[in-house]
C-alpha positions as CSV (number, residue, x, y, z in Angstrom):
1,G,-41.6,31.7,-37.1
2,N,-38.1,33.0,-37.1
3,L,-35.6,33.2,-34.3
4,S,-32.1,34.6,-34.6
5,V,-29.2,35.6,-32.4
6,L,-27.5,38.6,-33.9
7,A,-23.7,38.8,-33.9
8,P,-23.1,36.8,-30.7
9,P,-20.1,38.0,-28.7
10,T,-16.7,36.5,-29.4
11,S,-14.1,35.7,-26.8
12,P,-15.4,37.6,-23.7
13,A,-12.9,37.7,-20.8
14,P,-13.7,35.2,-18.0
15,G,-16.5,36.6,-15.8
16,D,-17.4,39.4,-18.2
17,L,-21.0,40.5,-18.7
18,V,-22.1,40.2,-22.3
19,T,-25.4,40.7,-24.2
20,L,-27.0,38.2,-26.6
21,Y,-29.3,40.1,-29.0
22,I,-32.2,38.0,-30.0
23,R,-34.7,38.8,-32.8
24,T,-38.1,37.1,-33.0
25,A,-40.4,37.3,-36.0
26,D,-43.3,35.5,-37.6
27,K,-42.9,33.5,-40.8
28,S,-43.4,36.6,-43.0
29,G,-40.7,38.5,-41.0
30,V,-43.1,40.7,-38.9
31,P,-41.5,41.2,-35.4
32,L,-43.1,39.4,-32.5
33,N,-43.3,41.4,-29.3
34,Q,-45.6,39.0,-27.4
35,I,-43.0,36.2,-26.9
36,T,-40.2,37.0,-24.6
37,P,-37.4,34.5,-25.3
38,L,-36.4,32.1,-22.5
39,V,-32.6,31.9,-22.3
40,T,-30.9,29.1,-20.3
41,S,-27.3,28.0,-19.8
42,V,-26.9,24.5,-21.1
43,E,-23.2,23.9,-20.7
44,G,-19.9,25.6,-19.7
45,G,-20.8,27.6,-16.6
46,G,-22.3,30.8,-18.0
47,T,-25.1,32.4,-16.1
48,V,-28.2,34.1,-17.6
49,L,-29.0,37.2,-15.5
50,R,-32.0,38.7,-17.4
51,V,-33.8,39.0,-20.7
52,T,-35.3,42.4,-21.6
53,P,-37.0,43.9,-24.6
54,R,-34.9,46.5,-26.5
55,F,-37.1,49.5,-26.6
56,G,-37.6,51.2,-29.9
57,V,-36.9,47.9,-31.9
58,D,-39.9,45.6,-32.2
59,G,-39.1,41.9,-31.7
60,L,-35.6,42.6,-30.4
61,Y,-34.5,41.4,-26.9
62,G,-31.2,41.5,-25.0
63,A,-30.1,38.6,-22.8
64,T,-27.5,39.7,-20.3
65,V,-25.2,36.8,-19.4
66,R,-22.1,36.4,-17.3
67,A,-19.3,34.4,-18.9
68,S,-17.8,31.5,-17.1
69,D,-14.9,32.6,-14.9
70,R,-12.7,29.9,-16.5
71,P,-10.4,30.9,-19.4
72,N,-10.9,29.1,-22.8
73,Q,-14.3,27.8,-21.6
74,F,-16.9,26.9,-24.2
75,M,-20.4,27.9,-23.0
76,V,-23.7,26.9,-24.6
77,F,-26.9,28.9,-24.2
78,R,-30.3,27.8,-25.4
79,V,-32.8,30.4,-26.7
80,D,-36.4,29.3,-26.8
81,A,-39.1,31.7,-28.1
82,G,-42.5,30.0,-28.3
83,G,-41.1,26.6,-29.3
84,L,-38.5,28.0,-31.7
85,V,-35.1,26.9,-30.3
86,Q,-31.5,27.9,-31.1
87,E,-28.3,27.2,-29.3
88,V,-25.4,29.6,-29.2
89,T,-21.9,28.7,-28.3
90,I,-19.5,31.3,-26.9
91,S,-15.9,30.7,-25.7
92,T,-14.2,32.8,-23.1
93,S,-10.8,34.2,-23.9
94,A,-7.5,33.0,-22.4
95,G,-7.8,35.8,-19.8
96,S,-5.0,37.6,-18.1
97,P,-1.8,35.7,-17.3
């Protein structure tokens, strides 16, 4: 199978809501709609709010996460789709002075 996180967000402001776009496919590249990815916060204080299919695009899901409220904080999220696992690291921006 194939699992990818498409263009993860870069430097969200502390506390911002951001979306991780996740694509699932079988070994030949055919989108998989029957496996909703499980997204968990592993490190850094980010919070996963929901994972939903993106209608109109087979095999594409959006995970809405809230960034840590701490500036310059590295957050690690783990995406698991039927045993395919990928970790994504995002860092919050310096925030407002």
